C-alpha positions as CSV (number, residue, x, y, z in Angstrom):
1,M,-45.8,0.1,2.2
2,I,-44.2,-1.9,5.0
3,R,-42.6,-4.1,2.3
4,I,-41.2,-1.1,0.4
5,V,-39.8,0.3,3.7
6,A,-38.4,-3.0,4.6
7,A,-36.8,-3.5,1.2
8,F,-35.2,0.0,1.4
9,I,-33.8,-0.7,4.9
10,L,-32.4,-4.0,3.6
11,A,-30.9,-2.4,0.6
12,A,-29.4,0.4,2.7
13,G,-28.0,-2.2,5.1
14,I,-26.3,-3.9,2.2
15,A,-25.0,-0.8,0.5
16,L,-23.7,0.9,3.7
17,P,-20.9,-1.6,4.3
18,A,-19.7,-1.1,0.8
19,I,-19.8,2.6,1.1
20,A,-18.0,2.4,4.4
21,A,-15.3,0.2,2.9
22,D,-14.7,2.7,0.1
23,S,-14.6,5.7,2.5
24,E,-12.0,3.9,4.7
25,R,-9.7,3.4,1.7
26,T,-6.4,5.1,1.8
27,T,-6.4,8.2,-0.4
28,P,-3.4,9.1,-2.6
29,E,-2.7,12.0,-0.3
30,Q,-2.7,9.8,2.8
31,A,-0.3,7.3,1.0
32,Q,2.1,10.1,0.2
33,A,2.0,11.5,3.8
34,L,2.6,7.9,5.1
35,V,5.8,7.6,3.1
36,K,7.1,10.9,4.3
37,K,6.2,9.9,8.0
38,A,8.0,6.6,7.4
39,I,11.2,8.3,6.2
40,A,11.1,10.5,9.2
41,H,10.6,7.5,11.5
42,Y,13.4,5.6,9.7
43,K,15.7,8.6,10.4
44,A,14.7,9.1,14.0
45,A,14.4,5.4,15.1
46,G,17.0,3.8,13.0
47,P,16.7,1.3,10.2
48,Q,16.3,-1.8,12.3
49,K,13.4,-0.5,14.5
50,A,11.7,1.4,11.7
51,L,11.7,-1.6,9.3
52,A,10.4,-3.9,12.0
53,D,7.6,-1.3,12.9
54,F,6.6,-1.1,9.2
55,A,6.2,-4.9,8.9
56,D,4.3,-5.3,12.3
57,K,0.7,-6.0,11.3
58,G,-0.4,-5.3,14.9
59,N,1.0,-1.7,14.7
60,A,-1.9,0.5,13.5
61,E,0.4,3.4,13.1
62,W,1.8,1.7,10.1
63,V,-0.6,-1.0,9.1
64,K,-4.4,-0.6,9.0
65,G,-6.8,-1.9,6.4
66,D,-5.4,-1.2,3.0
67,R,-2.7,1.2,4.4
68,Y,1.0,-0.1,4.8
69,V,4.5,0.9,3.9
70,N,6.9,-1.2,2.0
71,V,10.6,-0.6,1.7
72,Y,13.1,-2.1,-0.8
73,D,16.9,-1.7,-1.4
74,M,18.0,-0.6,-4.8
75,D,18.6,-4.1,-5.8
76,G,15.1,-5.2,-5.3
77,K,15.5,-6.9,-1.8
78,C,12.4,-6.4,0.3
79,L,13.3,-4.9,3.6
80,A,9.7,-4.2,5.0
81,H,6.2,-5.4,3.9
82,I,3.1,-6.7,5.5
83,N,3.7,-9.9,3.7
84,D,6.5,-11.3,5.8
85,K,7.2,-14.0,3.2
86,T,8.7,-11.3,1.0
87,I,11.0,-9.8,3.6
88,G,14.7,-10.5,2.8
89,K,13.8,-11.8,-0.7
90,N,14.8,-10.1,-3.9
91,M,11.5,-9.1,-5.6
92,I,12.9,-7.4,-8.6
93,D,11.1,-9.8,-10.9
94,L,7.6,-9.4,-9.3
95,R,4.9,-8.8,-11.8
96,D,1.4,-7.7,-11.5
97,V,-1.6,-9.5,-13.1
98,D,-0.9,-7.7,-16.3
99,G,2.8,-8.7,-16.4
100,K,4.2,-5.3,-15.3
101,Y,7.5,-5.6,-13.4
102,L,6.3,-3.3,-10.6
103,I,9.4,-3.3,-8.3
104,K,11.9,-3.0,-11.2
105,E,9.9,0.0,-12.6
106,R,9.7,1.6,-9.1
107,L,13.5,1.2,-8.5
108,D,14.5,2.4,-12.0
109,R,12.2,5.5,-11.6
110,A,13.5,6.1,-8.0
111,K,17.1,6.1,-9.4
112,A,16.2,8.5,-12.1
113,E,13.6,10.7,-10.4
114,G,14.0,10.2,-6.7
115,K,10.2,10.1,-6.1
116,G,7.0,9.7,-8.0
117,W,3.8,7.8,-8.6
118,Q,3.3,4.4,-10.3
119,D,0.2,2.5,-11.2
120,Y,-0.3,-1.3,-11.4
121,K,-2.7,-3.9,-10.0
122,F,-2.0,-5.7,-6.7
123,F,-3.8,-7.6,-4.0
124,N,-5.7,-5.5,-1.5
125,P,-5.4,-7.0,2.0
126,A,-8.6,-5.1,3.1
127,T,-10.9,-6.3,0.3
128,K,-9.1,-9.6,-0.6
129,K,-9.2,-8.6,-4.3
130,V,-6.7,-7.6,-6.9
131,E,-7.3,-3.9,-7.6
132,P,-5.7,-1.0,-9.3
133,K,-3.2,0.7,-7.0
134,H,-1.8,4.2,-7.2
135,M,1.6,3.9,-5.4
136,Y,3.7,6.8,-4.1
137,F,7.4,6.1,-3.7
138,E,10.4,8.1,-2.5
139,K,14.1,7.2,-2.3
140,H,16.0,8.0,0.9
141,E,19.6,7.1,1.1
142,N,19.8,3.7,-0.7
143,V,16.3,2.5,-0.1
144,V,12.9,3.2,-1.5
145,F,9.8,3.8,0.6
146,A,6.3,3.3,-0.9
147,A,2.7,3.3,0.1
148,G,-0.4,3.3,-2.1
149,A,-4.0,3.9,-2.5
150,Y,-6.1,1.0,-3.9
151,L,-8.6,2.3,-6.4
152,P,-12.0,0.7,-6.7
153,E,-12.8,-0.7,-10.1
154,K,-15.6,1.3,-11.8
């Protein structure tokens, strides 16, 4: 009996972190709210301060776990991202693991629709894995703000 209880406790201990990690994932609703909050911050604080805030990995208001904002100009130049190696670079030709041009698609749709959702696969900084991502984007002035929800593979 003790072995059964010990096995159950061990199994629960292994399963709980996985459950906790999934429960801490950003939801699509949270991603959409983050984009709207980012646009408001951009308007209030000004572009220079807001873009720096969005890229600051130590600023939990904008970067936490798998939650972060990225911003691109309409030509594909990255203005804010948690991967500072991309900031200032034109990322229009960035493809996901399936070959999808994710930035080009987002910008084309932002030009045509103003806002929306897009799906692709991308590296999740919280799990360190490539996972499906459901990304909300919205155009404001001449830039596109985006945040997404990583979806666990089933």
